[in-house]
C-alpha positions in Angstrom: -4.8 -6.9 27.0 -4.6 -7.2 23.2 -6.0 -4.1 21.5 -8.2 -4.7 18.5 -7.2 -2.5 15.6 -10.1 -1.8 13.2 -8.8 -0.1 10.1 -11.1 0.7 7.2 -9.2 0.7 4.0 -10.9 2.2 1.0 -9.7 1.5 -2.5 -10.9 3.6 -5.5 -10.3 3.0 -9.1 -10.5 6.4 -10.9 -11.8 5.8 -14.3 -12.0 8.9 -16.4 -12.1 9.3 -20.1 -9.1 10.8 -21.8 -10.8 14.2 -22.1 -11.7 14.3 -18.4 -9.3 16.0 -16.0 -8.5 14.3 -12.7 -9.1 16.6 -9.8 -6.1 17.3 -7.5 -6.0 15.3 -4.3 -7.1 18.2 -2.1 -10.4 18.5 -4.2 -11.1 14.7 -4.0 -10.5 14.1 -0.3 -13.0 14.7 2.5 -12.8 17.6 4.9 -11.7 15.2 7.8 -8.4 14.3 6.0 -5.5 14.2 8.5 -2.5 13.4 6.3 -1.9 13.1 2.6 0.8 11.6 0.4 0.2 12.2 -3.3 2.1 12.0 -6.6 0.2 14.1 -9.2 1.6 12.2 -12.2 3.1 8.8 -11.4 4.5 8.2 -14.9 6.4 11.6 -14.8 7.6 11.0 -11.3 9.0 7.5 -12.3 10.8 9.1 -15.3 12.4 11.7 -13.0 13.4 9.0 -10.5 15.0 6.8 -13.2 17.3 9.7 -14.2 18.2 10.6 -10.6 21.7 10.0 -9.2 20.2 7.5 -6.7 18.7 5.4 -9.5 21.9 5.6 -11.6 23.9 4.4 -8.6 21.5 1.6 -8.0 21.6 0.5 -11.6 25.4 0.8 -12.0 27.0 -2.5 -13.0 29.4 -2.3 -10.0 26.3 -2.5 -7.7 24.9 -5.6 -9.4 26.2 -8.2 -6.9 24.9 -6.2 -3.9 21.7 -5.3 -5.7 20.9 -8.9 -6.7 21.6 -10.2 -3.2 19.5 -7.5 -1.6 16.6 -7.9 -4.0 16.6 -11.7 -3.7 16.6 -11.6 0.1 13.9 -9.0 0.2 11.7 -11.0 -2.2 12.2 -14.3 -0.4 11.8 -13.0 3.2 9.1 -10.3 2.7 7.5 -10.1 -0.8 6.8 -13.8 -1.5 5.4 -14.6 2.0 3.2 -11.4 1.8 2.0 -12.4 -1.6 1.1 -15.9 -0.4 -0.7 -14.6 2.6 -2.7 -11.9 0.7 -3.3 -14.1 -2.4 -1.9 -11.5 -4.8 1.0 -11.0 -7.1 2.4 -7.5 -6.9 3.7 -7.7 -10.4 0.0 -7.7 -11.6 -0.3 -4.2 -10.2 3.2 -2.7 -10.9 2.3 -1.2 -14.3 -1.1 0.2 -13.3 -0.2 3.6 -11.8 -0.3 6.0 -14.7 -1.6 9.3 -13.3 -2.3 10.5 -9.8 -1.6 8.2 -6.9 -2.8 9.3 -3.4 -2.7 7.8 0.0 -4.6 9.6 2.7 -5.5 9.1 6.4 -9.0 10.3 7.2 -10.5 10.8 10.6 -13.6 8.8 9.8 -15.2 9.3 13.2 -11.9 8.7 15.1 -11.7 10.8 18.3 -8.2 9.9 19.4 -9.4 6.8 21.3 -8.6 3.1 20.8 -12.2 2.0 20.0 -12.0 3.4 16.5 -9.1 4.1 14.3 -8.6 6.5 11.4 -9.3 5.2 7.9 -6.8 4.8 5.0 -7.9 6.0 1.6 -6.0 4.9 -1.5 -6.8 6.6 -4.9 -5.2 5.5 -8.1 -5.6 6.9 -11.6 -4.8 4.1 -14.1 -5.8 6.1 -17.2 -6.1 3.6 -20.0 -5.4 0.6 -17.8 -8.6 0.8 -15.8 -10.1 -2.4 -17.2 -7.0 -4.3 -16.0 -7.3 -2.8 -12.5 -11.0 -3.6 -12.4 -10.3 -7.2 -13.2 -7.5 -7.4 -10.6 -9.6 -5.8 -7.9 -12.6 -8.1 -8.7 -10.3 -11.1 -8.3 -8.8 -9.7 -5.1 -12.3 -8.9 -3.7 -13.5 -12.5 -4.4 -10.4 -14.0 -2.7 -11.0 -11.7 0.4 -14.7 -12.6 0.6 -13.9 -16.3 0.2 -11.4 -15.9 3.1 -14.2 -14.4 5.3 -13.3 -10.7 5.1 -16.1 -8.2 4.8 -15.8 -6.1 1.6 -18.4 -3.5 0.8 -18.8 -1.5 -2.3 -19.9 2.2 -2.1 -20.5 4.4 -5.2 -19.7 8.1 -4.8 -20.0 10.3 -7.8 -20.1 7.3 -10.2 -16.8 6.0 -8.7 -16.8 2.6 -7.1 -15.1 2.3 -3.7 -14.3 -1.0 -2.0 -14.3 -0.7 1.7 -12.4 -3.4 3.8 -12.4 -3.4 7.6 -9.4 -5.1 9.0 -8.6 -6.1 12.6 -5.1 -6.7 14.0 -5.7 -10.4 13.4 -6.1 -9.7 9.6 -2.6 -8.1 9.2 -0.4 -10.7 7.4 2.1 -12.4 9.6 5.0 -11.5 7.5 4.0 -7.8 7.8 3.5 -8.1 11.5 7.0 -9.7 11.8 8.6 -6.9 9.8 6.9 -4.2 11.9 7.6 -5.8 15.2 11.2 -6.6 14.5 11.9 -3.0 13.3 10.2 -1.5 16.4 11.5 -4.0 19.1 14.4 -3.0 21.2 17.6 -5.1 20.8 17.7 -8.4 22.7 20.0 -8.1 25.7 21.1 -11.7 25.1 22.2 -11.1 21.6 26.0 -11.4 20.8 26.2 -7.7 20.1 25.0 -6.8 23.6 27.0 -9.5 25.6 30.3 -9.3 23.7 33.1 -7.5 25.6 34.6 -4.5 24.0 
């Protein structure tokens, strides 16, 4: 029997004036938060990453042939199909993270059973790029509504949250393919399994 996955995804655009301080993730998230991944200052973290040994190796001219081949294959087999299915261009969002970026899983009434799943909460501080994010999210919301998805807007402490409930049927096929191929056991009929050593 196919299990229906209902996953509420909440997106928030944190729009604070330059003089306002953004609260740390632990002060913003609800008490029923199960897991958190946060970057307090995305711009600073990106700067640290770009000077790291891993980034220097990746950007080394000797790596260029491998890097170009890997990036082209990743784009053609995963990014482009996902963009087409979602109706978005990830490049439109790439420069938006400026401050705190937080991804959290909240209980949201989940009791460990299959009838309801935990919710995902995504918080993004765009600092002075909030108007661009609002435009991008309005376009995305319109596309999703036109595609028949239910999108609600909730305002909490003057911050607009867009809530999208997804079922397993709403997960893009390219993402399903990537998830199932990475989790599936090797095929016993594959050449690697049948070849004699």
